N, C-alpha and C positions, 0 to 999 in steps of 0.2 A: 738508621741511615737518614741523614738530613737532605732535603732537596738541595740540589746544587745552586738554586737561586738564592739560598740563604748564605752562600759564601760571602764573607765580609771583605770590604775594601782593604783592610789591614792584612788579611790572609792573602788576598790576591797580590798585593804589592810585594810580598816576599818571594813570589814564584820566579825562578830563573830557568827552570827546566820543566817541560811537560813530557812525561813518559807515557807510552800507551801500547796496549796489545793491538794486534791487527785483526784477526778473524772474529767477526761478530762484535767488534768494538768500533772499527772504522769501516767495516764492510757490511753488506746485507746479501744473503744468499751467495756468498763468495765473491761479490763484486765490490770493488772500492767505489764508494759513493763520491759524487762531485762535492757534496757538502763537507765531507771529511777532508778531501784533498785541499779544498779552499781553506779550511780551518788550519791545516798544517802550514800552508803558505802564509796565512795571517799571523801565526805564531812566529814564523821566521822573520817576517817583515817587522814585527814588534820587538825583535831582539830576544825572544824566548827560545831557547834551544829545544827542538822537538826530537825525541828519540823513540822510535818503535822498539818494543821489547817483546819478542815473539818466539813461538816454537817453530816457525817456518825455517826452511833449510838455508844452508850457506849460499846456494846458487841464487835463491831469491834475494837474500840479503845483499849480495854483490850488486844487483841491479838497484835495490832501494838506496843503498849508500851512495851510489853514483848519480842517480837520476831524481830522487825525491829531495825536497827542500828540508832536509833533516841534518842534524849534527852528527849522526851516527845511527847504527842499528845494532841491537843485541839479538843474536840469533840462536836457534836450536836450544831454547830454554836456558841460555846462559853459558854456553860453551865458549863463546867468543863475542867480540864486538868489531864491526867493520865501520870505518869512517874515512872520509876524504881529508887529506892533508895537502892543501893546494890541489894539484892535479893527480896526486898519487893516492891510490887506495891502500889503506893501512889496516892491519888486523891485530887486535889485542886478544890473546887467548886467556881463558881462566886457568889459573895455576893447577886446578884439579882436573882439567880436561885430559883424558887419556890420549895415548898415541893412536891416531885413527887406524893405522894398519893393524895394530895389535888388538884392537877391539872389534874389528869389522866382522869376523866370523861369529863372535859371541852375539853380536846384534842380529846377524842373519839367523842364527839358530834360535834366538829368543822369538823372533818374528815367526819362524816356521812353527814353533811349538804353540804360540798363541793362536795361530790360525787353525791348527789342529784341535785345540781345546775349545775354541769358540766358533762354531760354524756360522758363516755369514760375515765374520770379521775379515778385513782385507788390509793389505799393506797400502799405505797412502800413495797416491799417484806422484807425489813430489819426492818420494824416497830416493830416486837416483841422484838428487841434488843435495842429499844430506851427507854429513861427514861423521857426526858424533852420536846420532841416536837412530832409533827405529820408530816410525810413526804408524800407528795402527788406527785405521779409519773406521769409526763407528757411526759417523753422522755427516761427513762431508758429501758423500754421494749416497744414492739410494741402493739398497734399503737402509733406512736409518734405524739403528738397533737399540737406541735408548740409553739413558743415563745409568740405569741400574746395571746393564751389561758392562758399560764403560768402567764402573766402579769395580766390578769383578775382574775385568781385564787388568786394571791397575794392580789389584791385589795379587793376581797371578804373576805379573812381571816382578813385583817386589819379592815374591816368594823365591824367585830365581836370582836374587841378588842385585836387581836393577833398581834404580830410582825411577819412579813413574809418576806422571801427572796427567790429569784429565783436563782437556780443553773443551771448547764447545763442539769440536769436530773430531779430534784425535785423542788417543792415549799415546803419549810420548814416553819412551823408556830409554834409559842410558846408564852407563857405568861411570861413576865419578861424582864426587861430592860438590857439585855446583848447582846453582839455580839462577833464575832471572834476577833476583834481588842482589845477590853478591856480585854478579857480573855487571849489573847496571851501576852499582855504586863504585865498583872498581873503574869502570869506564869514565864516569863523571869525575872521579878523583884524579885519574891520570890525565884527562883531557882539559878539565876545567878547574882543578884545585878544590873540588867538593870535599867537605869534611863530614864523614858519616856521623860523627858524634854531635856536631853543632848545626848542620845544614839541612836536616830532613824536611824542614818547613819550606825550603826553597824548591821542593819537587811537588808537582801535582801529577798523580798517576791515574790513568783511565783503563779500566778492564771490564771483563764480563763473565769470567768463569773461574772454576776452582784453581786452575794453575796460576791465577793472579793473587791468590791468598797471601803469599809472602810479601807482596807489594802492598796489598790492602792493609796488612797488619803493621807494616813499617812506617808508611808515610801518613802524617796527620791530614793531608789533603788528598787522600785517595778517593776516587769517584767511580762508581759503577754506572754503566749505561743501563737503561731500564730493564733489559732482558736478563740482567744478573739475577733478578728475582726468581728465575727458573731454577736456580741452584741454592736457594735459601735454605733448603733442608740439609745440605751438606757443607755449607760454608761456616767454618768456625771463626773466621776473621773477616767479616763483611766489610765493604768499603764504608768510609765515613760519610760520603755524600752519594746521591743517586740522581740521575737525570730523569726527566719526565718522558723522554722519548727513547726508543730502543736503537741499537746498532749505531751506525755512523751518524745518524741524525742526532742521537744523544751526545755523541762526542762533539759534534759541531755546536750543539746547545751549550755544553759545558765550557768549551773554548770561548764561545761568544760571551758568556757570563764573566769569565776570567778577564778577557781583554777589555771589556767595557768598564769593569771596575778599575782596572789599571789606568785606563785613559782618563777616568773621571776623578782620580785621586789628586 
């Protein structure tokens, strides 16, 4: 991983979109940092489309799309994207997302089985606002159960036919062949004419954890905030760049480097 300070002016000048995870990428201890929010505003004012790409639920994404200075938000690990078209909230679903009513009981049963299998695991408090997945909390609230257990929970969910990903706080599990990357590129293509074959260098992606791996592997300008080093032992596709500071401070650092290089070119 290269220090984000080594980003070149040529690389920065190609960036049209900044995509980023939310938890522990722009937050610290669950709180959105002032530095992060100011950085998102700076991107918007510079004409760079900012798009959160998150495992958080549809209910949260509704608020983010309406109230944050973003071009849209990809939610529930790629099931959908929400965005404002004028004063209308619009939703673009992934073609592989299942019918929510048809999958609801399977998700509930998976959650119950996981809690029985792993004492101390709990259903995430944001579950009532979810549509397409079940979020299993291992580190958002106390007691924090550790990465080793999260990896075992992921394998358990996969053994029951689900797709599962480990974030810094949850194991998210769902039924359907979609992910953050495919939905993010579909949204950019639909909304901005992005070409997945030729335009990958127009995206800079910030993340912090294993569920960001598809994005890290795809985009040549992927960047981890410093706390990504805590997952070095299980990351098969690490980010190309890394910030010197963790959490949202690192995100603000990376955005500052990007925008200064664009201004000075």
